[in-house]
C-alpha positions in Angstrom: 0.0 0.0 0.0 1.3 3.5 -0.9 0.1 6.9 0.3 0.5 9.7 -2.2 -0.1 12.9 -0.3 0.3 15.0 -3.4 -2.8 13.4 -5.2 -4.8 12.4 -2.1 -5.3 8.7 -2.4 -3.9 5.4 -1.1 -3.2 2.6 -3.6 -1.5 -0.6 -4.3 0.2 -0.8 -7.7 -0.2 1.7 -10.5 -0.9 5.4 -10.1 -4.4 6.9 -10.6 -4.6 9.4 -13.4 -7.1 12.3 -13.5 -9.4 12.3 -16.5 -8.5 15.9 -17.2 -6.2 18.5 -15.7 -7.8 21.8 -14.8 -5.8 24.9 -15.0 -7.1 25.8 -11.5 -9.5 24.4 -9.0 -11.9 27.4 -9.6 -12.6 25.9 -13.1 -14.3 22.9 -11.6 -17.9 23.9 -11.7 -19.9 20.7 -11.3 -19.8 17.7 -9.0 -19.0 15.5 -12.0 -15.9 17.7 -12.8 -14.6 17.8 -9.3 -15.1 14.0 -8.7 -13.6 12.9 -12.0 -10.7 15.3 -11.6 -9.7 14.4 -8.1 -10.7 10.7 -8.1 -9.2 9.9 -11.5 -10.3 6.7 -13.3 -9.1 3.2 -12.7 -10.6 0.3 -14.7 -9.1 -2.3 -12.3 -9.8 -2.6 -8.6 -7.3 -1.0 -6.3 -7.0 -0.7 -2.5 -8.1 2.7 -1.2 -7.5 3.4 2.5 -9.7 0.6 3.9 -11.6 -1.0 1.0 -11.3 -2.0 -2.6 -12.3 0.6 -5.1 -12.7 0.9 -8.9 -13.4 3.5 -11.5 -13.9 6.9 -9.8 -13.6 5.6 -6.2 -16.6 3.3 -6.3 -16.7 0.4 -3.8 -15.4 -2.7 -5.4 -13.8 -6.1 -4.7 -10.3 -7.5 -5.4 -9.9 -8.4 -9.0 -12.9 -6.5 -10.4 -12.4 -5.0 -13.9 -14.6 -2.4 -15.6 -14.6 -0.7 -19.0 -14.1 3.1 -19.3 -17.7 3.4 -20.4 -18.9 1.2 -17.5 -16.9 3.5 -15.1 -18.6 6.6 -16.6 -22.0 5.0 -16.3 -21.3 4.1 -12.7 -20.2 7.6 -11.9 -23.3 9.1 -13.5 -25.5 6.7 -11.6 -23.8 7.3 -8.2 -23.8 11.1 -8.7 -27.6 10.9 -9.3 -28.0 8.9 -6.1 -25.9 11.2 -4.0 -27.6 14.3 -5.5 -31.0 12.9 -4.5 -29.6 12.2 -1.0 -28.2 15.7 -0.6 -31.4 17.4 -1.8 -33.4 15.3 0.7 -30.9 15.9 3.5 -31.1 19.7 3.0 -34.8 19.9 2.0 -35.4 22.5 4.6 -32.7 24.8 3.1 -32.6 26.9 -0.1 -29.5 25.7 -1.9 -28.1 27.1 -5.2 -27.0 24.8 -8.0 -23.3 25.3 -7.2 -24.0 24.5 -3.5 -25.7 21.3 -4.5 -22.7 20.4 -6.7 -20.2 21.1 -4.0 -22.2 19.0 -1.5 -22.6 16.1 -4.0 -18.8 16.0 -4.5 -18.2 16.0 -0.7 -20.9 13.4 0.1 -19.5 11.2 -2.8 -16.2 11.2 -0.9 -17.2 11.6 2.8 -20.2 9.5 4.0 -21.4 11.8 6.8 -19.9 15.3 7.3 -22.0 16.1 10.3 -20.1 19.2 11.4 -20.6 20.8 7.9 -24.3 19.8 7.9 -24.8 21.5 11.3 -23.1 24.7 10.1 -25.1 24.9 6.9 -28.4 24.2 8.6 -27.7 26.8 11.3 -26.7 29.4 8.6 -23.2 29.9 10.0 -20.8 32.4 8.3 -19.1 31.7 5.0 -15.8 31.4 6.9 -17.2 28.9 9.3 -18.7 26.7 6.5 -15.4 26.9 4.5 -13.5 25.8 7.6 -15.9 22.8 8.0 -15.2 21.7 4.4 -11.5 21.9 5.2 -11.9 19.4 8.1 -12.3 16.5 5.7 -8.8 16.0 4.2 -7.5 13.1 6.1 -7.5 9.4 4.9 -6.3 6.5 7.0 -5.1 9.0 9.6 -2.9 10.8 7.1 -3.5 14.4 5.9 -3.5 14.4 2.1 -2.7 17.3 -0.1 -5.1 16.1 -2.9 -8.0 15.9 -0.5 -7.1 19.4 0.9 -7.2 20.8 -2.7 -10.5 19.0 -3.4 -12.1 20.5 -0.2 -10.9 23.9 -1.3 -12.6 23.4 -4.7 -15.8 22.3 -3.0 -15.8 25.2 -0.6 -15.2 27.7 -3.4 -17.9 26.2 -5.5 -20.3 26.3 -2.5 -19.9 30.0 -2.3 -19.8 30.7 -6.1 -22.1 33.5 -7.1 
């Protein structure tokens, strides 16, 4: 197992490659763009922190193989599911489309960001909410630069006008 703090993932074997390089994190305007950029695509199962993963960080099993199109389909389906969950979770809030995208990207990667949820629901300040996004950049007990960058992209998108 290898930790790569520059990219923000833990793997066995080959490197994960992003599907496209953005010139800056501010260019990532949708959950799909953020997830595919920071997760990268892998068509063979790999070890990710504490479980097998494949494609764009989807749960997997050792030895699983998927086509690129299959990975794209899985990503679209999972984003749809996470989006429905986020909309239901924050049904008592008025969220902008960029806020929904930022939360979908975060929930895709972090199962239950309770501190962030509390701050949003209690209409805390922009600084407080951005700080809550920044709390979720550790994997397997190791702070990862890639996750830190991803959280910054999500926080910036959340407050995009």
